[in-house]
N, C-alpha and C positions, 0 to 999 in steps of 0.2 A: 705545385701542387698549395704549395699557401695560397694562391689566387685564388683556384678552385674553392677551397674551402671555405676561407674568407667570402662569396660567391654563394655558396648553398648557406650560411651564416645569416646572409642580407635578405635572400629570399624568404627561407627561417623566418626571421625576423618580419619585412616585413606580411606573409599568411598567418601569421598567430595577431599582427595590429589585425589584418581586414577581418580573423574571423568574429574575432571582439563586436561589432553591427550586426555579425546573425544567429537571433534567439529563437528558437521558440517561442510558441507562446503557454506563459503562465498558467497550471494547473490551477484555477481560482475562478470559484464563478460565484457570476453575479446574484444569482437571489438563493436563495435558504435552499437546501436540498426537500423537496418533498416528497422524493419515498426514500430519504432514508430507515436504517435500521428500529432504529426506535418511535417510527411513524405505527408500524407495528410490533413492538416486543420493547419487554419494557424496561428499560436498561438502568440497571442501579446508579450510583455515583461513581460508587471507586474501579464500576466497571466504564461505566466511560473517559473520568480521569486517566485509565490505562491505554484507552483506546485515542485520546488524545494524545499521549508522550510518544507512543509508542506503533503506532496504526496507521492516524488517520494522512499524515505529509506522505502514505503512498499509496492507499487505499482509502482515499475520499475526492473527493471533485476540489478538497480548497490542500494547499503546504503551504506549513509555514517555507520560506523557502532563506537558508543562509547567505551570507554578506555573501562568501564566495561563488552564490545559484551564479551572480552577474558575470562569471570569470569561464572564457571558451576556453576551451572544451570540454571542462568541468561541467555547464551546461545542459548539454547535449548528454553527457554521459547521465547525470541525473533526472532528465527529458528523462529517458529510455528508461531507468529504473518505476519512474512511475508509472509512466502508459503500460510499464510490461504487470508491475503490484494490480493497476486498478483492472486492467485482462483479468485478473486471475480472481479480482473478490474488490470491490468498491464498494463501501456499507453507502454512501449516498444513493446507491440505488439497487439497496438492496430487496427492497419489495413488489422490483418487479420482474426479479428471477422465481422460475416457475418454484411451487410448495418444493420436489425434489431438489430441486439448487438450489438450495437453502439449506435445507437440513444437511446437505454431502457439504458445503462453503461450511460453516458452522463444527462436527465433524473434522473437516484440515485442519480449521482453526483451530479447534482442541490440538488435535494431532504433532499439528508441528510449534502451536507454544511448548506443547510437557513434553518434544522432544528439541526446546532447543533452535529450533529456526528461521524461526521467529520469533524477533524483530530481526532482520537482518546482520548479520557481523561486521555488516560494511554499511550501517546505520551508526549503529550504538557504539561502534569508534570512536566516529563523532562526537553522539548526537548522546552520550554516556545518560545521561533522565531514562534514554528511551531504554535500559535494561535493564528487565521488572526482577522485582522479586520474587520468592517462592508464594509468598503469599498473594502475589498483585496474580500466575501463575494459575493459583488455585480459584480465584476468588473470577476471573475469566474462561475459563476450562470449569467449571461448575459453572456459572453464566451461562455458555454455548450448552451443555451437559439441559442445563433447563430449560432453555427452549425449545430444545430435539422435541425435550419431553412434550413441551406443549402441542408440538407439532406434529409429532407419532399421535396425542392424542383426540386429533382435531382430524385429520384424515384419511386416510382407504395407505394402509402397507402397501401396497403398487404404488400409489401415487408420489411415495420418498423415491424412486429406486429410479434414476437417468437411465434415458437412451441410451442404447448400445451408438457411437459412432459411428458413421457406416468409413468402409476402408478404402 
């Protein structure tokens, strides 16, 4: 029994060492974001500061990686979160979205911020500076609403509705 546990321990150690050499590509863009939300909508300095500290690591093409991202399997876990975050919303690709999707994503930003769902608790657990104050939440959600109002004023109501997904 002791011999088997020792063998299992050695195998696990070897696997742990081997996976340290397998890393996914980093989420760091080589060029500036040509389709960033700020190319279409004015982003006040306080809102940009909120986006930088609480959103961009998972919702842009540029993540600031902490030291522990070099340790596996943590890097895979972080990469998975980043890919999932960008799949839902990418501020660096925002102007490519349809008007209806832009409108909907801003609504989701407001709802998730007001409900405390964003930034994720798993993110703020380590990134304490990403915890939003009530003033930051208000400023961000007010900005989202202002941008939505400008979209609504510029486009017909039927262009603001996302088509239903086929099942």
